[in-house]
Backbone as a printed PyTorch tensor [residue, N CA C, xyz], in Angstrom:
tensor([[[ -2.9760,   0.4060,  42.7590],
         [ -1.8150,   0.7280,  42.1930],
         [ -1.4600,   2.5660,  41.7950]],

        [[ -0.1410,   2.3960,  42.0230],
         [  0.5510,   3.8310,  41.8070],
         [ -0.1310,   4.4030,  40.5380]],

        [[ -0.2480,   5.5250,  40.2770],
         [ -0.0620,   6.1120,  38.7630],
         [  1.4820,   6.3820,  38.1590]],

        [[  1.5710,   6.8100,  37.1950],
         [  3.3140,   6.6040,  36.6660],
         [  3.5500,   8.1780,  37.1490]],

        [[  4.7840,   8.3020,  37.3030],
         [  5.5200,   9.5730,  37.3740],
         [  5.6720,  10.4580,  36.5060]],

        [[  5.8110,  11.5050,  36.7220],
         [  6.0560,  12.3390,  35.4910],
         [  7.1670,  11.8690,  34.5410]],

        [[  7.9400,  11.2120,  35.3570],
         [  9.3800,  10.9380,  34.1670],
         [  8.9070,   9.7310,  33.7420]],

        [[  8.1890,   8.8700,  34.5500],
         [  8.1500,   7.7190,  33.6260],
         [  6.7520,   7.6430,  32.4620]],

        [[  5.5100,   8.7620,  32.2810],
         [  5.0800,   8.8510,  31.6020],
         [  5.8900,   9.8160,  30.2700]],

        [[  6.7870,  10.6690,  30.5540],
         [  7.6760,  10.7860,  29.6090],
         [  8.6550,  10.2070,  28.5060]],

        [[  9.2050,   8.9430,  29.3560],
         [  9.9870,   8.4480,  28.7040],
         [  9.3280,   6.9870,  28.1410]],

        [[  7.8210,   7.1250,  28.3940],
         [  7.0690,   6.1020,  27.6120],
         [  6.6260,   6.9540,  26.6420]],

        [[  6.4790,   7.8150,  26.4680],
         [  5.8300,   8.7530,  25.3930],
         [  6.7340,   9.4000,  24.5340]],

        [[  8.1720,   9.2050,  24.8050],
         [  9.5020,   9.4810,  24.1590],
         [  9.7510,   7.3690,  23.1530]],

        [[  9.4780,   6.6950,  23.8220],
         [  9.4050,   5.8510,  23.0610],
         [  8.0670,   5.6350,  22.1020]],

        [[  7.1670,   6.0570,  22.4760],
         [  6.1230,   6.3790,  21.8680],
         [  6.3870,   6.4550,  20.8380]],

        [[  6.9570,   7.9580,  20.4180],
         [  7.2640,   8.4030,  19.5920],
         [  8.9680,   8.0550,  18.7580]],

        [[  9.4340,   7.1310,  19.1310],
         [ 10.1020,   6.8400,  18.1400],
         [  9.3870,   5.2900,  17.3180]],

        [[  8.7410,   4.8930,  18.1830],
         [  7.8800,   3.6440,  17.3140],
         [  7.1530,   4.3260,  16.3270]],

        [[  6.6100,   5.3850,  16.5720],
         [  5.8410,   6.1340,  15.6980],
         [  6.6880,   6.8180,  14.1430]],

        [[  7.7060,   7.0770,  14.6860],
         [  8.7550,   7.4180,  13.5140],
         [  9.2040,   6.1460,  12.5010]],

        [[  9.4440,   5.4860,  13.6130],
         [ 10.1820,   3.9720,  12.7350],
         [  8.9880,   3.4650,  12.0920]],

        [[  7.6240,   3.2820,  12.5320],
         [  6.8880,   3.0700,  11.3350],
         [  6.3890,   3.7350,  10.5800]],

        [[  6.6420,   5.3430,  10.5240],
         [  6.8180,   5.7090,   9.3490],
         [  7.5860,   5.7870,   8.4320]],

        [[  8.8620,   5.7250,   9.2190],
         [ 10.1300,   4.9750,   7.8570],
         [  9.5600,   3.8650,   7.3040]],

        [[  9.4020,   3.0140,   8.0690],
         [  9.3090,   1.5070,   7.4840],
         [  7.7330,   1.2130,   6.5460]],

        [[  6.8630,   2.3030,   6.9160],
         [  5.9040,   2.1410,   5.5720],
         [  6.3520,   3.1010,   4.1920]],

        [[  7.7940,   3.9620,   4.4790],
         [  8.1470,   4.6900,   3.6390],
         [  9.5170,   4.6750,   3.5520]],

        [[ 10.0850,   3.9790,   3.1090],
         [ 11.7360,   4.0990,   3.4810],
         [ 12.2900,   4.8690,   2.1530]],

        [[ 11.5210,   5.5870,   1.8010],
         [ 12.2490,   6.7370,   0.8770],
         [ 12.6510,   7.9470,   1.4250]],

        [[ 12.4490,   7.8570,   2.6180],
         [ 12.1140,   9.4000,   3.2810],
         [ 13.5900,   9.9360,   3.3630]],

        [[ 13.5150,  10.5510,   3.4720],
         [ 15.2120,  11.8070,   3.1770],
         [ 14.9840,  11.8760,   4.7250]],

        [[ 16.4490,  11.9180,   5.4600],
         [ 16.3480,  12.4510,   6.9480],
         [ 15.8670,  13.7200,   7.1340]],

        [[ 15.7920,  14.5230,   6.4710],
         [ 14.9440,  16.0760,   6.9200],
         [ 13.7750,  15.4090,   6.8820]],

        [[ 12.8180,  14.5160,   5.8450],
         [ 11.9090,  14.4520,   6.6130],
         [ 11.3780,  13.3510,   7.9040]],

        [[ 12.3480,  12.8290,   7.9600],
         [ 12.3380,  12.1080,   9.1730],
         [ 13.0240,  12.9240,  10.4230]],

        [[ 13.5030,  14.1700,  10.3990],
         [ 14.0920,  14.8530,  11.0930],
         [ 12.6570,  15.4590,  11.9190]],

        [[ 11.8090,  16.2600,  10.9250],
         [ 10.6820,  17.2150,  10.8490],
         [  9.5740,  16.1660,  12.0570]],

        [[  9.4930,  15.1020,  11.6130],
         [  8.6680,  14.0220,  12.2670],
         [  9.0180,  14.1850,  13.4620]],

        [[ 10.4290,  13.6990,  13.6540],
         [ 10.5170,  13.5050,  15.2710],
         [ 10.3080,  15.3370,  16.3700]],

        [[ 10.8420,  16.2370,  15.3430],
         [ 10.4920,  17.5090,  16.0280],
         [  9.3570,  18.0740,  16.1740]],

        [[  8.1970,  17.6580,  15.4020],
         [  7.2360,  17.9100,  15.6490],
         [  6.4490,  16.8540,  16.3350]],

        [[  6.6220,  15.5320,  16.5770],
         [  6.4310,  14.8430,  17.8440],
         [  7.0060,  15.5200,  19.2870]],

        [[  8.1120,  15.8040,  19.1800],
         [  8.8960,  16.4470,  20.4390],
         [  8.2680,  17.5220,  20.8560]],

        [[  7.8970,  18.3660,  19.8610],
         [  6.7490,  19.6800,  20.1750],
         [  5.8440,  19.0430,  21.2950]],

        [[  4.8570,  18.4620,  20.1640],
         [  3.6620,  17.7590,  20.3710],
         [  3.6000,  17.5920,  22.1800]],

        [[  4.4270,  17.1020,  22.1090],
         [  4.4400,  16.2730,  23.3320],
         [  5.3000,  17.0930,  24.2660]],

        [[  5.9940,  18.5050,  24.2940],
         [  6.5770,  19.1950,  25.4810],
         [  5.1410,  20.1970,  25.7620]],

        [[  4.5240,  20.1020,  24.8830],
         [  3.2820,  21.0770,  25.2380],
         [  1.9970,  20.2300,  25.5560]],

        [[  2.0980,  18.9160,  25.2710],
         [  1.0890,  18.0960,  26.3310],
         [  0.2980,  17.9320,  25.0660]],

        [[  0.0370,  17.7640,  23.7930],
         [ -1.0370,  17.8510,  22.9190],
         [ -1.1170,  16.0620,  22.4460]],

        [[ -1.6370,  15.5120,  22.4560],
         [ -2.2700,  14.0990,  21.9800],
         [ -2.0260,  13.9730,  20.3990]],

        [[ -0.9870,  13.3110,  20.1220],
         [ -1.3470,  12.6510,  18.7150],
         [ -2.9120,  13.3060,  17.7920]],

        [[ -3.9510,  12.2980,  18.8770],
         [ -5.2100,  12.3250,  17.8790],
         [ -5.5680,  13.7790,  17.7440]],

        [[ -4.7510,  14.7520,  18.7440],
         [ -5.3610,  16.2720,  18.4170],
         [ -4.6300,  16.8220,  17.5370]],

        [[ -3.3840,  15.9850,  17.1420],
         [ -2.8130,  17.3120,  16.3090],
         [ -3.3380,  17.2730,  14.6330]],

        [[ -3.6470,  18.5940,  14.2610],
         [ -4.1980,  19.0440,  12.9380],
         [ -3.3150,  20.1850,  11.8710]],

        [[ -3.7230,  20.9750,  11.4030],
         [ -3.2170,  22.0300,  10.0900],
         [ -3.0090,  22.7500,  11.4890]],

        [[ -3.9710,  23.5380,  12.2550],
         [ -3.6780,  24.6910,  13.3120],
         [ -2.3840,  23.9580,  13.9750]],

        [[ -2.1080,  23.5050,  14.5930],
         [ -0.9860,  22.6160,  15.7050],
         [  0.2390,  22.8420,  14.3470]],

        [[  0.1510,  22.5010,  13.1400],
         [  1.4760,  22.4600,  12.8170],
         [  2.1510,  24.2680,  12.5770]],

        [[  0.5710,  24.7910,  12.3390],
         [  1.0890,  26.1910,  12.0100],
         [  1.5050,  26.3720,  13.4750]],

        [[  1.4600,  26.4910,  14.8260],
         [  1.6410,  26.7000,  15.8130],
         [  3.2450,  26.0930,  16.1020]],

        [[  3.5030,  24.8640,  15.4670],
         [  4.4810,  24.2430,  15.6010],
         [  5.5200,  24.8890,  14.7350]],

        [[  5.1600,  25.5870,  13.3530],
         [  6.4940,  26.2480,  12.6460],
         [  6.6290,  27.7620,  13.2490]],

        [[  5.8370,  27.7920,  14.1080],
         [  6.0090,  29.1430,  14.4600],
         [  6.4630,  29.4860,  16.0170]],

        [[  6.9140,  28.0070,  16.4050],
         [  7.5000,  28.2530,  17.7950],
         [  8.6120,  28.5960,  17.8170]],

        [[  8.8360,  29.3340,  19.1720],
         [ 10.4610,  29.9580,  19.3690],
         [ 11.3430,  28.4600,  19.3840]],

        [[ 11.9940,  27.8750,  18.6650],
         [ 12.8610,  26.2110,  19.1540],
         [ 13.8410,  26.5730,  20.1490]],

        [[ 13.3610,  25.8380,  21.0950],
         [ 14.5220,  25.3920,  21.9200],
         [ 14.7350,  24.1050,  22.2130]],

        [[ 14.7500,  22.8830,  21.3450],
         [ 14.5240,  21.7130,  21.1110],
         [ 15.9830,  20.6600,  21.0840]],

        [[ 16.6080,  21.3480,  21.9740],
         [ 17.5840,  20.5310,  22.0490],
         [ 18.6460,  20.4990,  20.6650]],

        [[ 18.3400,  18.9750,  19.8890],
         [ 19.2900,  18.4620,  18.9270],
         [ 18.4710,  19.5960,  17.6750]],

        [[ 17.0970,  20.5280,  17.7390],
         [ 17.4820,  21.2760,  16.8710],
         [ 17.2430,  22.1890,  16.2700]],

        [[ 16.8960,  23.0200,  15.0570],
         [ 17.1370,  24.6450,  15.1290],
         [ 16.3540,  25.2560,  14.6620]],

        [[ 15.9890,  26.6140,  14.7990],
         [ 15.4270,  27.6080,  14.5910],
         [ 14.9220,  27.6750,  13.1340]],

        [[ 16.3600,  27.4020,  12.5250],
         [ 16.7720,  27.7680,  11.2930],
         [ 15.6710,  26.7520,  10.4820]],

        [[ 15.3720,  25.4750,  11.0950],
         [ 14.6900,  24.2870,  10.1690],
         [ 13.4540,  25.0300,  10.0400]],

        [[ 12.7690,  25.6520,  10.8470],
         [ 11.6520,  25.8700,  10.5890],
         [ 10.7460,  27.1380,  10.0510]],

        [[ 11.8950,  27.9900,   9.1920],
         [ 11.9200,  28.9210,   8.4700],
         [ 11.8650,  28.1530,   6.5970]],

        [[ 12.1880,  26.6940,   6.6020],
         [ 12.7510,  26.2940,   5.6380],
         [ 10.7450,  25.9900,   5.1180]],

        [[ 10.9090,  26.2170,   3.6420],
         [  9.2350,  25.5920,   3.3580],
         [  9.4740,  23.8890,   2.9840]],

        [[ 10.6910,  23.2040,   2.8400],
         [ 10.3840,  22.0490,   2.6660],
         [ 10.3170,  21.5240,   3.7260]],

        [[ 10.8120,  21.6630,   4.9540],
         [ 10.2720,  21.7020,   6.4340],
         [  9.2070,  21.5080,   7.0600]],

        [[  8.1670,  22.7300,   6.3130],
         [  6.7620,  22.8470,   6.7670],
         [  6.2810,  21.5890,   5.4310]],

        [[  6.7000,  21.6170,   4.3310],
         [  5.8470,  20.2240,   3.4870],
         [  6.2920,  18.6530,   4.4150]],

        [[  7.1770,  18.7720,   4.7970],
         [  7.9470,  16.9940,   5.2510],
         [  6.5710,  16.8390,   7.1330]],

        [[  6.5220,  18.1850,   7.0170],
         [  5.8870,  18.0230,   8.5270],
         [  4.1580,  17.9320,   8.6720]],

        [[  3.9960,  18.0650,   6.9000],
         [  2.5220,  18.4080,   6.5350],
         [  2.2460,  16.7760,   6.0000]],

        [[  3.2040,  16.3240,   5.2130],
         [  3.3790,  14.9600,   4.9800],
         [  2.9870,  13.5920,   6.2450]],

        [[  3.9950,  13.9730,   6.9040],
         [  3.7520,  13.7870,   8.5250],
         [  2.5020,  13.4860,   8.9650]],

        [[  1.5260,  14.3480,   8.8440],
         [  0.5070,  14.8610,   9.3840],
         [ -0.3920,  13.8560,   8.5570]],

        [[ -0.2070,  13.9810,   6.9160],
         [ -1.0560,  13.2240,   6.3580],
         [ -0.9800,  11.6110,   6.7380]],

        [[  0.2170,  10.6880,   6.9630],
         [  0.3940,   9.6250,   7.2210],
         [ -0.5990,   9.2470,   8.0510]],

        [[ -0.5200,  10.0250,   9.5980],
         [ -1.2690,  10.0990,  10.8150],
         [ -2.4200,   9.9020,  10.5370]],

        [[ -2.9740,  10.6500,   9.3550],
         [ -4.6810,  10.5170,   9.2450],
         [ -4.4290,   9.6820,   8.8450]],

        [[ -3.8260,   9.4290,   7.2880],
         [ -4.1620,   7.8460,   6.6490],
         [ -4.1260,   6.6410,   7.5740]],

        [[ -3.3630,   6.6890,   8.3590],
         [ -2.9390,   5.2350,   9.5010],
         [ -4.3230,   5.5620,  10.8170]],

        [[ -5.1460,   6.1940,  10.6640],
         [ -5.9200,   6.0140,  11.1870],
         [ -5.6110,   6.7160,  13.2470]],

        [[ -4.4160,   7.5280,  13.1530],
         [ -4.3940,   7.8750,  14.0760],
         [ -4.8970,   8.8740,  14.6200]],

        [[ -5.0620,   9.8610,  13.4520],
         [ -5.7610,  11.1140,  13.2930],
         [ -7.0750,  11.1020,  12.6010]],

        [[ -8.0470,  11.1170,  13.6320],
         [ -9.3810,  11.0910,  12.8560],
         [ -9.9450,  12.3620,  12.2500]],

        [[-10.5920,  11.9130,  11.0000],
         [-11.3700,  12.7720,  10.1640],
         [-12.6130,  13.1520,  10.8730]],

        [[-13.2710,  14.2680,  10.8610],
         [-14.5470,  13.9750,  10.9640],
         [-15.4330,  13.9760,   9.6280]],

        [[-16.6150,  13.0820,  10.1700],
         [-17.3670,  12.6750,   8.5170],
         [-17.7760,  13.4350,   7.4400]],

        [[-17.8000,  14.6960,   7.9060],
         [-18.6750,  15.8720,   6.9360],
         [-17.5210,  16.3830,   6.2560]],

        [[-16.4240,  16.0280,   6.4260],
         [-15.1280,  17.1470,   5.8410],
         [-15.1320,  16.7900,   4.5320]],

        [[-14.7620,  17.7170,   3.3040],
         [-14.9420,  17.3020,   2.1430],
         [-14.0530,  16.0460,   1.8620]],

        [[-13.9500,  15.2510,   0.9480],
         [-12.6590,  14.7000,   0.5020],
         [-12.3600,  14.3600,  -0.7920]],

        [[-11.9880,  14.8920,  -1.8650],
         [-11.7040,  14.8890,  -3.4310],
         [-10.9650,  14.0780,  -3.8570]],

        [[ -9.9620,  13.6530,  -2.8270],
         [ -8.5010,  12.6560,  -3.3800],
         [ -9.1640,  12.0220,  -3.8840]],

        [[-10.1840,  10.9510,  -3.7280],
         [-10.4510,   9.8180,  -4.6600],
         [-11.0820,   9.4060,  -5.6320]],

        [[-11.4980,  11.2090,  -6.1810],
         [-11.5370,  11.5570,  -7.6530],
         [-10.6880,  11.8300,  -8.4090]],

        [[ -9.6080,  11.8550,  -7.7580],
         [ -8.4800,  12.7510,  -8.8950],
         [ -8.1370,  11.8260, -10.1000]],

        [[ -8.4910,  10.4720,  -9.8580],
         [ -8.0850,   9.6440, -10.9920],
         [ -8.9330,   9.8590, -11.9780]],

        [[-10.5700,   9.8200, -11.4940],
         [-10.9970,  10.1950, -12.3700],
         [-11.2330,  11.5800, -13.0850]],

        [[-11.0560,  12.3820, -12.5300],
         [-10.8370,  13.9240, -13.1580],
         [ -9.6530,  13.9240, -14.2980]],

        [[ -7.9790,  13.0100, -13.9510],
         [ -7.2980,  12.8950, -15.1290],
         [ -7.5570,  12.5270, -16.1700]],

        [[ -8.7580,  11.4190, -16.0680],
         [ -8.9390,  10.6030, -17.4840],
         [-10.1600,  12.0380, -17.9320]],

        [[-11.0050,  12.2080, -17.2950],
         [-11.6910,  13.0530, -18.1090],
         [-11.4420,  14.5700, -18.8440]],

        [[ -9.6990,  14.7290, -18.4170],
         [ -9.2010,  15.6990, -18.6660],
         [ -8.4160,  15.1280, -20.1510]],

        [[ -7.7090,  14.4790, -20.1630],
         [ -7.3860,  13.2480, -21.0010],
         [ -8.7260,  13.2450, -22.4970]],

        [[ -9.8900,  12.9100, -22.1920],
         [-10.4750,  12.3050, -23.1230],
         [-11.4150,  14.0470, -23.7650]],

        [[-11.6430,  15.0180, -23.0670],
         [-11.4610,  16.1550, -23.4950],
         [-10.2760,  16.6830, -24.5350]],

        [[ -9.4260,  16.0550, -24.4460],
         [ -8.4370,  16.5560, -25.2420],
         [ -7.5970,  17.5150, -25.2100]],

        [[ -7.3760,  17.8170, -23.7920],
         [ -6.4890,  18.7710, -23.5730],
         [ -5.1010,  18.0710, -23.5570]],

        [[ -3.5620,  18.6660, -23.6050],
         [ -2.5350,  18.4240, -23.8720],
         [ -1.9730,  17.8020, -22.3170]],

        [[ -0.5440,  17.0620, -22.5400],
         [ -0.0060,  16.0830, -21.4590],
         [  0.2310,  17.8250, -20.5020]],

        [[  0.7580,  18.6050, -20.8870],
         [  0.9990,  19.2440, -20.2200],
         [  0.1310,  19.7970, -19.3250]],

        [[ -0.8440,  20.6460, -19.9480],
         [ -2.8880,  20.7070, -19.3320],
         [ -2.8990,  19.9500, -18.6280]],

        [[ -3.0800,  18.8870, -18.9930],
         [ -3.7180,  18.0960, -17.8480],
         [ -2.8970,  17.6240, -16.9610]],

        [[ -1.5070,  17.9280, -16.5240],
         [ -0.6050,  17.8360, -15.5650],
         [ -0.6500,  19.1290, -14.6100]],

        [[ -0.6380,  19.8810, -15.4270],
         [ -1.0570,  21.2740, -14.4260],
         [ -2.1690,  21.4050, -13.7030]],

        [[ -3.1740,  21.0470, -14.7460],
         [ -4.9550,  21.1240, -13.5440],
         [ -4.7540,  20.0490, -13.0160]],

        [[ -4.3910,  18.6810, -13.2920],
         [ -4.6650,  17.8190, -12.2640],
         [ -3.4320,  18.1600, -10.6510]],

        [[ -2.3120,  18.8520, -10.9750],
         [ -2.0210,  19.2590,  -9.8700],
         [ -2.7290,  20.1330,  -9.0990]],

        [[ -3.3200,  21.3420,  -9.5560],
         [ -3.8090,  22.1590,  -8.9510],
         [ -5.5770,  21.3880,  -8.3890]],

        [[ -5.8430,  20.2920,  -8.9380],
         [ -6.9330,  19.9980,  -7.8140],
         [ -6.4950,  19.1940,  -6.8490]],

        [[ -5.3080,  18.4170,  -7.2780],
         [ -4.6930,  18.0120,  -5.6300],
         [ -4.3160,  18.6160,  -4.6520]],

        [[ -4.0870,  20.1130,  -4.9130],
         [ -3.8300,  21.2820,  -4.1110],
         [ -4.6310,  21.5650,  -3.7290]],

        [[ -6.0090,  21.5660,  -4.4940],
         [ -7.2290,  22.2880,  -3.6630],
         [ -7.8070,  20.7410,  -2.6290]],

        [[ -7.6760,  19.7060,  -2.9840],
         [ -8.3400,  18.3220,  -2.1470],
         [ -7.4700,  18.3320,  -0.7630]],

        [[ -6.0020,  18.5580,  -1.0740],
         [ -5.2070,  18.7930,  -0.0060],
         [ -5.7680,  19.9190,   1.0350]],

        [[ -5.9510,  21.1960,   0.3530],
         [ -6.1480,  22.4540,   1.6160],
         [ -7.3590,  22.0850,   2.1430]],

        [[ -8.6650,  21.7090,   1.3520],
         [-10.0940,  21.3940,   1.8250],
         [ -9.7490,  20.0560,   3.1760]],

        [[ -8.7370,  19.3130,   2.6710],
         [ -8.6760,  18.3030,   3.8700],
         [ -8.0100,  19.0440,   4.8070]],

        [[ -7.0360,  19.4570,   4.6470],
         [ -5.9630,  20.1090,   5.6600],
         [ -7.0370,  21.1030,   6.7460]],

        [[ -7.7350,  21.9870,   5.8010],
         [ -8.6920,  22.7850,   6.8110],
         [-10.2180,  22.3510,   7.2010]],

        [[-10.1450,  20.8990,   6.8620],
         [-11.4240,  20.1470,   7.6960],
         [-12.8260,  20.5160,   6.9430]],

        [[-12.8020,  21.1220,   6.0940],
         [-14.0470,  22.1140,   5.2160],
         [-14.9150,  21.1720,   4.9150]],

        [[-16.2730,  21.3370,   5.4180],
         [-17.2330,  20.8220,   5.0560],
         [-17.7560,  20.6700,   3.7540]],

        [[-18.1710,  19.1190,   3.3120],
         [-18.4870,  19.3860,   2.1950],
         [-19.6400,  20.8580,   1.5710]],

        [[-20.6240,  20.6620,   2.4400],
         [-21.4190,  21.2820,   2.3660],
         [-21.2920,  22.8720,   2.7130]],

        [[-20.0650,  23.6410,   2.8760],
         [-20.1230,  24.6290,   3.5800],
         [-18.6260,  25.2850,   2.2460]],

        [[-18.4450,  24.8920,   1.3680],
         [-17.6160,  24.9140,   0.3000],
         [-18.3250,  25.9940,  -0.9040]],

        [[-18.2050,  27.3060,  -0.7980],
         [-18.9530,  28.2790,  -1.8280],
         [-17.8090,  29.0140,  -2.1490]],

        [[-18.1120,  30.3930,  -2.7050],
         [-17.1950,  31.5120,  -3.3060],
         [-16.0490,  31.8690,  -1.9290]],

        [[-16.9100,  31.8480,  -0.8070],
         [-16.1580,  32.4260,  -0.0960],
         [-14.5080,  31.5690,   0.3890]],

        [[-14.9490,  30.5040,   0.5390],
         [-13.8320,  29.1680,   0.6160],
         [-12.9770,  29.2620,  -0.5990]],

        [[-13.5850,  29.2060,  -1.9280],
         [-12.8630,  29.3030,  -3.2230],
         [-11.7060,  30.7880,  -2.8250]],

        [[-12.2470,  31.4090,  -2.6670],
         [-11.4160,  32.8570,  -2.5690],
         [-10.1830,  32.7820,  -1.5090]],

        [[-10.9570,  31.5820,  -0.5000],
         [ -9.8940,  32.1230,   0.5080],
         [ -8.8340,  30.5590,   0.2080]],

        [[ -9.2130,  29.8600,  -0.2800],
         [ -7.5640,  28.9780,  -0.8500],
         [ -7.1670,  29.4610,  -2.2900]],

        [[ -7.6850,  30.4510,  -3.2730],
         [ -7.0790,  31.2940,  -4.2580],
         [ -5.8340,  32.4550,  -3.4360]],

        [[ -6.2850,  32.2260,  -2.2610],
         [ -5.4790,  33.6860,  -1.5530],
         [ -4.5210,  32.9890,  -0.5060]],

        [[ -4.7120,  32.0520,  -0.1180],
         [ -3.8160,  31.2710,   1.1720],
         [ -2.5950,  31.2740,   0.8660]],

        [[ -1.6820,  31.9870,   1.6870],
         [ -0.3620,  31.3960,   2.2570],
         [ -0.2340,  30.1590,   1.9860]],

        [[  0.5210,  29.4440,   1.2300],
         [  0.7300,  27.9030,   1.1700],
         [  1.8360,  27.6520,   1.7840]],

        [[  1.1410,  26.3640,   2.3280],
         [  2.2490,  25.6530,   2.9840],
         [  1.4660,  24.3490,   3.2440]],

        [[  1.0760,  24.0610,   2.3810],
         [  0.3830,  22.5990,   2.1550],
         [  1.0420,  21.2310,   2.0910]],

        [[  2.1180,  21.6300,   1.3490],
         [  2.9320,  20.4540,   0.8500],
         [  2.7450,  20.0040,  -0.4750]],

        [[  1.6980,  20.5630,  -0.9590],
         [  1.7400,  20.4260,  -2.4310],
         [  2.3650,  21.6430,  -3.1510]],

        [[  3.1960,  22.4490,  -2.8130],
         [  3.9190,  23.4540,  -2.7960],
         [  3.8320,  23.8690,  -4.5810]],

        [[  2.9780,  23.9620,  -4.7740],
         [  2.2000,  24.4770,  -6.3680],
         [  1.7410,  25.8310,  -6.7640]],

        [[  1.7940,  27.0210,  -5.5530],
         [  1.6130,  28.1390,  -5.9190],
         [  2.2180,  28.8480,  -5.0780]],

        [[  2.6150,  30.1420,  -5.2920],
         [  3.5890,  31.0730,  -4.6220],
         [  3.8920,  32.3460,  -5.2760]],

        [[  4.0860,  33.2620,  -4.1680],
         [  4.0660,  34.6230,  -4.8420],
         [  3.1380,  35.1830,  -6.0610]],

        [[  3.6410,  35.9110,  -6.7640],
         [  2.5360,  36.4650,  -7.6290],
         [  1.5070,  35.6600,  -8.3070]],

        [[  1.8700,  34.6950,  -8.2870],
         [  1.2930,  33.7310,  -8.9570],
         [  0.2970,  33.2570,  -8.5370]],

        [[ -0.1440,  33.5780,  -7.3080],
         [ -1.3410,  33.7840,  -6.6160],
         [ -2.5510,  34.3720,  -6.9140]],

        [[ -2.0460,  35.5180,  -7.1580],
         [ -2.9790,  36.6980,  -7.7860],
         [ -3.0270,  36.2260,  -9.2090]],

        [[ -2.0740,  36.1360,  -9.9370],
         [ -2.4810,  36.1730, -11.6260],
         [ -3.4850,  34.9230, -11.8760]],

        [[ -3.3050,  33.8440, -11.1800],
         [ -4.3610,  33.0860, -11.4210],
         [ -5.3210,  32.7410, -10.2940]],

        [[ -5.9760,  33.6610,  -9.5460],
         [ -7.0630,  33.6060,  -8.8160],
         [ -8.2100,  33.2610,  -9.0550]],

        [[ -8.7470,  33.6070, -10.7760],
         [ -9.8630,  33.4300, -11.2330],
         [ -9.8570,  32.0240, -11.6930]],

        [[ -8.6060,  31.6570, -12.2400],
         [ -8.8260,  30.2380, -12.5710],
         [ -9.0890,  29.2450, -11.4600]],

        [[ -7.9830,  29.7070, -10.5520],
         [ -7.9320,  28.5030,  -8.8700],
         [ -9.5830,  28.7090,  -8.4060]],

        [[-10.5150,  30.3960,  -8.7510],
         [-11.6920,  30.1800,  -8.1690],
         [-12.7970,  29.2600,  -9.3310]],

        [[-12.7320,  29.0520, -10.2110],
         [-13.2530,  28.2840, -11.0860],
         [-13.1810,  27.0120, -11.2980]],

        [[-11.6740,  26.5560, -10.8740],
         [-11.5420,  25.1750, -10.5420],
         [-12.1360,  24.7070,  -9.7900]],

        [[-11.9070,  25.1000,  -8.3420],
         [-12.3490,  24.8510,  -7.2920],
         [-13.8940,  24.8430,  -7.0850]],

        [[-14.4550,  25.7420,  -7.6930],
         [-15.9180,  25.8920,  -7.6750],
         [-16.7040,  24.2020,  -8.5700]],

        [[-16.0020,  23.8400,  -9.5390],
         [-15.9620,  22.8310, -10.3570],
         [-15.7720,  21.6810,  -9.5790]],

        [[-14.4540,  21.6410,  -8.4750],
         [-14.3490,  20.4480,  -7.6600],
         [-15.5300,  20.1780,  -6.9020]],

        [[-15.8070,  21.6460,  -6.1710],
         [-16.8030,  21.5420,  -5.4870],
         [-18.1380,  21.2540,  -5.8570]],

        [[-18.2580,  21.4080,  -6.9160],
         [-19.4250,  21.2470,  -7.4690],
         [-20.1410,  19.7370,  -7.7840]],

        [[-18.9320,  19.1250,  -8.5850],
         [-18.9580,  17.5890,  -9.4370],
         [-18.6900,  16.7530,  -8.6460]],

        [[-17.5110,  17.2400,  -8.2060],
         [-16.5560,  15.9820,  -7.6000],
         [-16.7570,  14.8410,  -7.0770]],

        [[-17.8890,  14.7700,  -5.6390],
         [-17.9870,  13.7650,  -5.2210],
         [-19.3180,  12.7180,  -5.8160]],

        [[-19.9190,  13.7870,  -6.7750],
         [-21.1930,  12.5760,  -7.5790],
         [-20.1270,  12.4100,  -8.9730]],

        [[-19.7310,  13.0240,  -9.6300],
         [-18.8310,  12.4770, -11.2660],
         [-17.6760,  12.1240, -11.3650]],

        [[-17.2090,  12.8510, -10.4280],
         [-15.6040,  12.4390, -10.3770],
         [-15.0110,  13.3770, -10.7990]],

        [[-15.2320,  14.6820, -10.9680],
         [-14.9340,  15.8000, -11.2780],
         [-15.5800,  16.4770, -12.6580]],

        [[-15.6510,  17.8570, -12.8650],
         [-16.2630,  18.3310, -14.1620],
         [-14.7420,  19.0230, -14.4750]],

        [[-14.7930,  19.2500, -16.0450],
         [-13.6890,  19.7490, -16.2410],
         [-14.1700,  20.8220, -17.1890]],

        [[-14.8970,  21.5820, -16.7370],
         [-15.4530,  22.5610, -17.4480],
         [-14.9630,  23.6700, -16.8090]],

        [[-14.2790,  24.0310, -17.4810],
         [-12.9110,  25.2950, -17.0110],
         [-13.3100,  26.9070, -17.6620]]])
């Protein structure tokens, strides 16, 4: 049997990408046109560079957002938008959640403990505003360690410092600019407590 030609493979991959974005939209009917555009653009970029969907990760998104875009219908200006980065990362998360991208088994996963953490904050007597803020920080840390594929056994002071100082394009949109420096000690203590007690106790509240 003859192997598919390059043009046949490109047509098949393009059809696969269309179907993938359609499934993304079907599972998330509230998606904006911008979010769907980012998903299509990301897949087109990956296809042009022969990067299989299963190999996409946070570093691929970094390269995508930095590429010199000549992708036809898309614009380089889109790549400079923080929201476009957020849309792309949320699409990556969808690919992970649906199993199209495998996550190493030793990667730290704190997402399942966020609800328990929120309950502990409430029991401890934190105000509604404080609970919302701290839970947002916890969600951000959980998102970051997952994106970076940080093994749970590798989380320590150095990892927490890296998180506190990272240039955020996580999709959480919870820290920017000078607030990173001003809140560094809070981020460090929060991250350490989540890392130490999250998998066992559903997060500690002792900040």
